[in-house]
N, C-alpha and C positions, 0 to 999 in steps of 0.2 A: 265623774271618775269612771274609767273603763272597768268592766267586770273582768275577773280572772280569766274566764274563757274567751272574752273578746281579746285580751292580751295574748292568749295562746294562739288565736287565729292570726294576729299580726305577726307573731313569732314564726308561725308556719309559713307565712307568705315570704318572709326574708330568710327563712331557714336558720334562724339563730336559736330560737326557743330559750333565750337567756332570761327574759323577764316574764316568762309565762308563769302565771300564778296557780298552776295546777298542783294538787296534792301529790305527795310521794307515794309510789306504788311499788310492790315487790316486782322484781324483774322477771319477765317470762323469756326463757331461752329460745332464740329462733330455731326453727326446724333445721336439722342437720343437712348440710350439703357442702361440697368443697368450695364452690363459689356461687354467688348470685349476682346478676346484673339486671337492673330494671330501669326503665325510664317512663315517667308519667307526665301528662299535662294536667295542671291543677287550676281549678276555678273555685273561688271562695265567694262569700257573700259580698265581697268588695269588687268582684269581677275577675278577669283573667289574671292568674298569678304565675304564669310562665311554666317552666318545666323543672322537674327534679330527676336526678339520676343517681342511683346507688350502685357502687361496685364493692362487693364485700368478699374477702378471702380469709377464712378463719376468723381471727380476732381483729384483723385490719380492715378498714373500710375507707372509701372516698365518697363523699356526698357533694354533688355538684348542683348548683342552683342557677337558673337563668330566668330573670324576671325584670321587666321594665328597664332593660338595659343595664341591670346590676347583676354581675356574675359573682357568686360566692362559692367557696369550697370549705368543707370540713374534712380533715384527715385524722384518722386514728391509726397509730402504728405502735411499735413496742416502746416508744418514748412518751406516749400520752395521746391526748386529743387536742387538735389544733384548729383554730379558725384562721383561714388564710385571708388576710385583709389586703387592701390595695397597697398600703405602705409598710405594714408589719404583720407579724403572725401572733395571734393571741393563743395562749395555752390555758385550757380549762383546768380547774383545780382537780386534784386526785379525788376519785370517788364521784365525779360528775355523772349525771344521768346520761350525758352524751357518750359515755363509754359504750352504751348500746345504741345502735342506729335506730332502734324503735322509738327513741325519744324525739327523733326528727320526723318520722313518718310511720304511721301504724299499719302499713300494708304488709303482706306476707314476705318472708325471707325463707329461701330453701323450698323444700317440697311443700306445695300449698296444702295438700290434704293433711300432712303432719302438722303444719302450722295451725290449721283450723282446729284440729283435735287438741293441740296443746293449749289453745285459747278457749276451749269449751264452747266452740261456735254452735249456734243453733241453725238448722236448716229451715229456710223460708219458702222452699219450693223451687220452681223453675220459671224462666222467662227468656225472651229473645232480645239481644242487644246487638244492633248493627248487623243483623243477619246471622248472629251466632247464637246457638242454643246454649243457655247458661244455667248454672245452678246458683242459687242465692243463699248466702249464709250471713248470720249476724253475730257479732262478738264485741266485747269491750276490751280494748288493748290496755294492759295494766300499767305500763310505764307512762304513756302519754295521757291516758284517761279518756281517750276518744271512744265514742260508740261508733262502730263500723258496720257497714252493710256492703258485702263483697259479692260481686258477680264473677263467676269463673267459667271459662270455656268448658262445657261438659265433655268434649272429646279430648282436649289437651290438658285439662286441669291446670290452666294458667289464668292469672287474673285478667279481667277485662275492664272492670269499673269498680271504684271504691267510693262510697259515700261516707263522710265523717260528720258526726253531729256532737255538739257540745250541750251543756245543760241549759243554756239561755237561748231565747229566740234569736235567730240570725247567726248563731254560731254554727256554721256549716261549711263544708267544702266538698267538691267532687273531683276525683282523680280518674282520668282515662289512661289506661296503660297503652303505651306506644310499643313497648317490648318487654320481655321477661325471659331470661335465659339462665340455665343452671350449668355448672361444671365447665364454664368457658374460661380459658386461661386469661388471667389478668396480669399485666406486666408489673413487676415488683416496683418499678419506678413510679407507679400510680400513688404509692404511699410514702414517697420521699418528699420532704419539705423543700420549698424553694430556697436556694442558697443566698439569694440577694436581699432577704428580708430578716430583720431582727425579731427575736422571740420575746414577747412580753407576757408575764403572768396575768391572767384574768381574775377579777375579784369573785369571791363566792357570792352567789345570789341566794335569796330565800327559796327554799324548795328545790335548789339546784342539785343537791346530793341525793343519791339513791337512799331509800329507806333501809335502815339497819334491820337485820333479822330480830324478831321478837324473842326475848329471853323467856325460858320456861319458868313458871311460877314455882317458888320453893315448896318442897314437900312439907306438909304439916305433921 
């Protein structure tokens, strides 16, 4: 039987994260910025996992996956969170972890320095990556549960490389950033569902919902 973290890597490869057996964590709000657009090339312990692209504007986002000839999209808009399939559209249950794009990929959103501060990142020093002088930080992303090691361009404060590590041996992936832009206009049409596909509700999965806030203990 596959471990929960092994399942989470498989989910990351196909960008569904439906069957990932990770525990529920309290959401960390992404750093503020009007819009964020990034694209990464992902390699996992299974090999080349293709590219991922996120376009986020406020509470709306578009997640695009291209891997092994299989293109997938997840859209969040005012009506909910939707997985765009080949023949139909799946709608995630209300309260799904996928209401936050951090459940799909634990890299920065918005101002990188603010993101690192919000996630209590630790500085690991400096290094050079592909001729770029970089600062290295380490943090654990609270929604996905991945341990992350991030290299950022020291001059531009933009992501260069992200290493993700699970709790089991072999549970790892590396993302190379192809682009990272802030405050670029995103067409509203990016968050509109295709008109030629029917919407079907998706079943609730174990650990799919976000953790509810803990209630304070009654006074004695």
